[in-house]
C-alpha positions as CSV (number, residue, x, y, z in Angstrom):
1,M,-2.3,16.5,-3.1
2,T,0.0,18.5,-4.0
3,Y,-2.3,21.5,-5.0
4,R,-3.8,24.0,-2.8
5,P,-7.1,23.0,-1.5
6,T,-10.0,25.3,-2.4
7,K,-12.8,25.9,0.9
8,K,-15.0,23.6,-0.4
9,Y,-12.2,21.0,-0.6
10,R,-11.1,21.7,2.7
11,T,-15.0,21.6,4.1
12,G,-15.2,18.1,2.1
13,L,-11.6,17.1,3.7
14,A,-12.5,18.1,7.7
15,L,-15.6,15.9,6.9
16,S,-13.5,13.2,5.4
17,L,-11.7,13.4,8.8
18,M,-14.1,13.7,11.3
19,L,-15.9,11.5,10.1
20,G,-13.0,8.8,10.1
21,T,-13.9,8.3,6.4
22,M,-10.4,8.1,5.2
23,S,-12.2,8.7,1.4
24,A,-10.5,12.4,0.2
25,M,-8.9,12.7,-2.6
26,P,-4.8,12.2,-2.4
27,A,-3.2,15.5,-3.4
28,M,-1.1,15.0,-6.1
29,A,2.6,16.5,-6.2
30,E,2.4,17.9,-9.6
31,D,-0.4,20.4,-8.8
32,L,2.1,21.6,-5.7
33,G,3.4,25.3,-6.5
34,I,5.6,25.3,-10.1
35,P,5.7,22.2,-12.2
36,D,8.0,19.3,-12.4
37,E,8.3,19.9,-16.3
38,G,11.5,22.2,-17.5
39,F,12.5,22.1,-13.4
40,S,15.0,24.2,-12.5
41,L,16.5,25.1,-9.0
42,E,16.6,29.0,-9.7
43,A,13.2,28.7,-10.8
44,L,12.0,27.0,-7.7
45,V,13.9,30.0,-5.8
46,E,12.3,32.9,-7.5
47,A,8.8,31.7,-6.9
48,A,9.5,30.6,-3.3
49,R,10.5,34.2,-2.2
50,K,7.3,35.4,-3.5
51,E,5.2,33.4,-0.8
52,P,4.6,33.9,3.2
53,P,7.4,32.3,5.6
54,I,7.1,28.9,6.2
55,V,7.2,26.3,9.7
56,V,9.0,23.8,9.7
57,V,8.8,20.5,11.7
58,D,10.8,18.2,12.9
59,A,10.8,15.6,15.8
60,T,14.5,17.1,17.2
61,G,15.4,20.1,18.1
62,K,17.7,20.6,15.4
63,I,15.2,21.2,13.1
64,K,15.4,25.1,14.3
65,T,19.0,25.3,13.3
66,M,18.2,23.9,9.7
67,A,15.3,26.6,9.3
68,E,17.8,29.0,10.4
69,N,20.3,27.6,8.1
70,F,17.7,27.7,5.2
71,S,16.8,31.5,6.2
72,K,20.4,32.4,5.8
73,L,21.2,30.4,2.7
74,Y,18.2,31.5,0.5
75,G,17.1,34.4,2.2
76,I,13.7,33.0,2.9
77,E,12.5,33.2,6.6
78,A,11.9,29.7,7.9
79,T,10.6,28.5,11.6
80,G,11.5,25.9,13.5
81,V,9.5,23.6,15.7
82,K,10.4,20.7,17.2
83,L,7.2,17.9,18.0
84,G,7.0,14.6,18.4
85,G,5.7,12.1,15.8
86,Q,2.5,11.8,16.9
87,E,1.8,15.2,17.7
88,Q,2.9,15.8,14.0
89,E,0.3,13.6,12.9
90,L,-2.4,15.3,14.6
91,I,-1.7,19.1,13.8
92,L,-1.2,18.0,10.0
93,Q,-4.6,15.9,10.1
94,R,-6.0,18.9,12.2
95,E,-5.4,22.2,10.6
96,A,-6.1,19.8,7.3
97,A,-9.8,19.2,8.0
98,A,-9.9,22.8,9.3
99,G,-8.4,24.2,6.7
100,N,-6.1,26.8,8.0
101,V,-2.7,25.5,7.9
102,T,0.2,27.3,10.3
103,H,2.5,24.4,9.5
104,D,4.4,23.6,6.3
105,V,6.6,20.7,6.1
106,F,7.4,17.9,8.2
107,N,10.4,15.4,8.1
108,M,8.4,12.5,9.9
109,S,9.4,9.4,11.1
110,N,7.0,6.9,11.1
111,L,6.5,5.9,7.2
112,P,4.0,3.7,7.6
113,S,1.3,6.0,9.2
114,V,2.3,8.8,6.3
115,T,2.0,6.1,3.4
116,S,-1.3,4.7,4.7
117,Q,-3.2,6.8,6.3
118,L,-1.9,10.8,6.0
119,L,-1.1,10.8,2.1
120,P,-4.6,8.6,1.1
121,I,-6.2,10.9,2.6
122,G,-5.0,14.3,1.6
123,A,-3.7,15.5,4.6
124,G,-0.7,15.8,2.7
125,V,2.0,15.2,-0.3
126,S,5.4,14.2,-0.6
127,W,7.2,15.7,-3.5
128,M,10.3,14.0,-4.7
129,P,13.1,17.3,-6.6
130,P,14.0,15.6,-9.7
131,D,17.2,17.0,-9.8
132,Q,18.1,14.7,-6.4
133,A,17.2,11.7,-8.5
134,K,20.4,10.7,-9.4
135,T,22.2,11.5,-5.7
136,T,19.1,9.6,-4.0
137,P,19.0,5.7,-4.3
138,E,15.5,4.4,-5.9
139,I,14.4,2.8,-2.9
140,Y,14.3,7.0,-1.3
141,Q,12.2,8.1,-3.5
142,K,8.6,7.4,-3.3
143,P,8.2,9.1,-1.1
144,A,10.7,10.8,-0.2
145,I,13.1,10.0,2.0
146,T,15.2,12.9,3.9
147,S,17.6,10.5,5.9
148,L,17.6,7.0,8.5
149,N,17.5,7.3,12.3
150,P,19.5,4.8,13.1
151,W,18.8,2.7,15.7
152,V,21.0,0.3,17.9
153,W,21.7,-2.7,20.4
154,A,24.7,-1.3,22.2
155,Y,26.7,-2.7,25.3
156,N,28.9,-1.6,28.3
157,T,32.7,-1.6,26.8
158,E,34.3,-0.6,30.3
159,K,32.8,-4.1,31.6
160,Y,33.6,-6.1,27.7
161,G,35.5,-4.2,25.7
162,D,35.9,-4.8,22.5
163,T,33.7,-7.5,22.0
164,C,30.1,-7.5,22.3
165,P,28.3,-9.9,24.7
166,V,26.0,-10.6,22.9
167,S,26.6,-12.3,18.9
168,N,22.7,-13.5,18.4
169,I,19.0,-12.0,18.9
170,W,17.7,-14.9,20.4
171,Q,20.3,-14.2,23.0
172,L,17.9,-11.9,24.4
173,T,15.3,-14.5,24.9
174,D,17.5,-16.5,27.0
175,P,17.7,-16.6,31.3
176,E,20.9,-15.4,31.1
177,W,19.3,-11.6,30.4
178,K,16.5,-11.5,31.5
179,G,15.8,-8.1,33.1
180,R,19.2,-6.7,32.1
181,V,17.9,-5.8,28.6
182,S,16.6,-2.0,28.3
183,I,14.8,-0.8,25.6
184,P,12.3,1.8,24.6
185,D,8.4,1.5,25.4
186,P,7.4,-0.2,22.2
187,L,3.7,0.6,22.9
188,L,5.1,4.2,23.0
189,R,7.1,3.5,19.9
190,N,5.2,2.6,16.8
191,E,9.0,2.6,14.8
192,T,9.6,-0.1,17.1
193,M,6.3,-2.0,15.7
194,F,6.7,-1.7,12.3
195,W,10.2,-3.1,12.7
196,F,8.7,-5.9,13.8
197,N,6.0,-6.5,10.8
198,Q,8.9,-5.4,8.2
199,I,11.1,-8.4,9.5
200,E,8.2,-10.9,9.0
201,T,7.5,-9.7,5.9
202,H,10.7,-9.5,4.5
203,D,13.5,-11.3,6.3
204,D,11.4,-13.8,8.9
205,A,13.9,-16.2,7.2
206,K,16.6,-14.7,8.6
207,M,15.6,-14.5,12.1
208,A,14.6,-18.4,12.0
209,E,18.6,-19.0,10.6
210,A,19.5,-17.2,13.3
211,F,17.5,-19.5,16.0
212,R,19.6,-22.7,13.9
213,A,22.8,-21.0,14.9
214,H,21.7,-20.4,18.5
215,Y,20.3,-23.3,19.4
216,G,21.0,-26.1,17.1
217,K,18.0,-27.0,16.2
218,D,14.8,-25.7,13.9
219,L,11.4,-23.6,15.4
220,P,9.0,-25.8,16.4
221,E,6.9,-26.1,13.3
222,T,3.7,-25.1,15.3
223,V,4.6,-21.3,15.6
224,E,3.5,-18.7,13.0
225,S,6.6,-17.0,12.7
226,A,10.2,-17.2,13.3
227,T,9.8,-13.0,14.4
228,S,6.6,-13.2,16.2
229,E,8.2,-16.4,18.5
230,W,10.9,-13.9,18.8
231,V,8.8,-11.1,20.3
232,K,6.9,-13.2,22.6
233,R,9.9,-15.0,24.2
234,F,11.5,-11.4,24.7
235,A,9.1,-9.9,25.8
236,A,8.5,-12.8,28.6
237,N,12.0,-12.6,29.3
238,N,11.6,-9.2,31.7
239,P,13.4,-6.7,29.4
240,N,13.6,-3.2,31.8
241,I,11.1,-1.1,29.5
242,T,12.1,3.0,29.1
243,R,9.9,5.9,28.6
244,K,12.2,7.0,25.8
245,D,16.1,6.2,24.8
246,S,18.1,8.9,26.6
247,E,16.9,6.5,29.8
248,V,18.2,4.0,28.2
249,G,22.1,5.2,27.8
250,P,22.7,5.8,31.8
251,V,21.5,1.8,32.4
252,V,24.1,0.8,29.4
253,G,27.1,3.1,29.6
254,S,27.4,4.5,32.4
255,P,31.2,4.3,33.7
256,G,31.3,2.1,37.0
257,L,28.3,0.5,36.1
258,K,28.9,-3.5,37.6
259,D,26.3,-5.5,36.0
260,P,25.3,-2.6,33.7
261,H,22.4,-3.4,30.8
262,F,22.2,-4.7,27.3
263,G,20.5,-2.2,25.6
264,F,18.6,-0.5,22.4
265,L,18.6,3.3,21.5
266,S,19.6,5.9,19.2
267,A,22.5,6.7,17.6
268,A,21.9,10.4,19.2
269,I,22.9,8.7,22.9
270,F,26.0,8.1,22.1
271,R,27.4,12.2,22.0
272,A,30.6,12.6,23.8
273,K,28.2,15.0,26.0
274,Y,27.2,12.2,27.7
275,G,30.1,10.5,28.9
276,Y,29.1,6.6,28.2
277,K,31.2,3.7,28.1
278,M,29.5,1.7,25.3
279,A,29.4,0.6,21.6
280,I,27.2,-0.7,18.7
281,C,26.5,-4.0,19.3
282,G,28.8,-4.7,16.1
283,G,28.4,-9.1,14.3
284,M,25.3,-9.2,16.1
285,K,23.0,-11.7,14.1
286,P,20.4,-10.7,12.1
287,W,21.3,-7.0,12.5
288,A,22.9,-4.9,14.6
289,G,19.9,-2.6,14.4
290,Q,17.3,-1.0,12.5
291,L,17.6,2.2,10.1
292,T,14.3,4.2,10.8
293,P,13.4,6.3,7.6
294,R,12.5,9.8,7.8
295,V,10.0,11.7,5.1
296,A,9.5,14.9,4.0
297,V,5.6,15.8,4.1
298,I,4.8,19.1,2.5
299,A,1.1,20.0,4.4
300,S,-1.2,20.0,1.2
301,G,-3.5,23.8,1.8
302,T,0.1,25.8,2.7
303,D,0.3,29.0,1.5
304,S,3.4,28.8,0.5
305,P,4.1,25.6,-1.5
306,N,7.5,26.9,-3.8
307,A,9.0,27.6,-0.5
308,A,8.0,24.2,1.1
309,K,9.3,22.4,-2.1
310,L,12.6,24.5,-1.5
311,F,13.3,23.6,2.1
312,V,11.9,19.8,1.1
313,H,15.2,20.1,-1.8
314,Y,17.1,21.3,0.8
315,M,16.4,18.5,2.7
316,M,17.1,15.8,0.2
317,R,20.0,17.3,-0.8
318,G,21.7,16.7,2.6
319,E,23.3,19.9,3.0
320,G,20.1,20.8,5.4
321,M,20.3,17.4,7.3
322,A,24.2,18.5,8.0
323,P,22.6,19.6,12.1
324,Q,21.5,16.1,12.4
325,L,24.4,14.2,11.1
326,I,26.5,14.9,14.4
327,D,23.7,12.9,16.1
328,G,24.3,10.0,14.2
329,K,21.7,10.4,11.4
330,M,22.2,9.4,7.8
331,A,21.0,11.7,4.9
332,T,19.9,9.6,1.8
333,N,22.1,11.8,-0.6
334,I,24.8,9.6,-1.9
335,N,27.1,12.9,-1.4
336,T,26.9,13.1,2.1
337,K,29.6,12.3,4.8
338,M,29.1,11.7,8.5
339,P,31.3,14.2,10.4
340,E,34.4,12.4,11.7
341,D,33.2,13.5,15.2
342,E,29.7,11.7,14.9
343,G,30.3,9.5,18.7
344,S,28.8,6.5,18.4
345,G,30.8,5.2,14.7
346,V,27.4,4.2,13.2
347,A,28.7,4.2,9.2
348,N,31.3,1.3,10.4
349,F,27.8,-0.8,10.6
350,V,25.3,0.5,8.2
351,D,25.8,-3.1,6.2
352,Q,24.7,-4.6,9.4
353,L,21.4,-2.4,10.0
354,H,17.9,-3.6,8.6
355,V,16.6,-1.2,6.2
356,T,12.6,-0.5,5.8
357,N,11.0,-1.8,2.4
358,S,8.8,1.2,1.8
359,D,6.5,-0.8,-0.7
360,T,4.8,-2.4,2.1
361,T,4.4,-0.1,5.1
362,D,1.1,-0.2,4.5
363,Q,0.7,-3.5,5.7
364,D,3.2,-2.1,8.9
365,F,0.4,-0.2,9.9
366,A,-2.5,-2.3,9.0
367,K,-0.8,-4.7,11.9
368,L,-0.1,-2.3,14.1
369,Q,-2.7,-3.6,16.5
370,Y,-1.6,-7.0,15.8
371,W,2.0,-6.2,17.4
372,Q,1.2,-4.1,20.5
373,D,-1.4,-6.8,21.3
374,L,1.3,-9.3,20.9
375,W,4.0,-7.4,22.7
376,T,1.1,-6.4,25.8
377,I,-0.1,-10.1,26.3
378,H,3.6,-11.9,26.6
379,S,4.9,-9.1,28.5
380,R,3.2,-9.5,31.5
């Protein structure tokens, strides 16, 4: 819901959240701030300037720069706060339950959690700016996806040159790569588990085709799915598990490594300041990585609904996302170009990255425990 809940409603929502019933009525975007009918940016700015300052949240420190740029542009005070994905979810829910919203806008990475939990219980709302529909692909409008964070398979160029040593994802389950593939712990990164379910739901045939291409035979008929079989085999192949992707970069791309790892990490780790000798594994089948969506969520009980909507508008038109583009993140606005000095060159591999289907993210959330259990059992 997009309206500011009354005290009575807030009390009901608090009970709903605390009891875990998930029964609160979802907020509606049309109830938040000025109406969409006859929308104009000028009217939104005018209404926003009459409201209190806002706090905007993202998982990257670049949100502070984004907030500063927004304030300079519109003369509206905004403060950027860096919080991890799980922290964001907890704060959004707890503040809704308490009826005391202090964080107004979130740019969130766990899309399945947003669509299956946070929006349905009424803690937050997704608003798509009407005037941005023509410059935002339809698949990124419900909910409003501001940007895509590329996560890619990468290799050491100092050792392997311009040719990636892996051409097929099933190679990572073979003895050759046992203990030599580094990834952030999937049990700490729900996006990886959600990705597994997205692949199984929409592209399992491509995983089966890749198996056939690599081994010259079909998967046994007894397997539940090609994707789950890959997860089992990969988990059992002793991958090197790190806490975060910044710990993957050094074992893949540090200069002078005799036996560098293959790795899975975000495009941000390719920044020049790290000095890594690595590249995206272009041509890897079925995909060279994934595009993780970031979704704009407005706290339902914000005291500044129009200022919150204006910040979402700022992100959705691409301009607001500019500080993050140098890190490899990609704005969904089709008129936004990547900086020439972006370190990974991911713009050249977009058609090789797996894209999330927002229509089935509720299934991703529902099967999270299944994938976590599968990983845990087979990685022992």
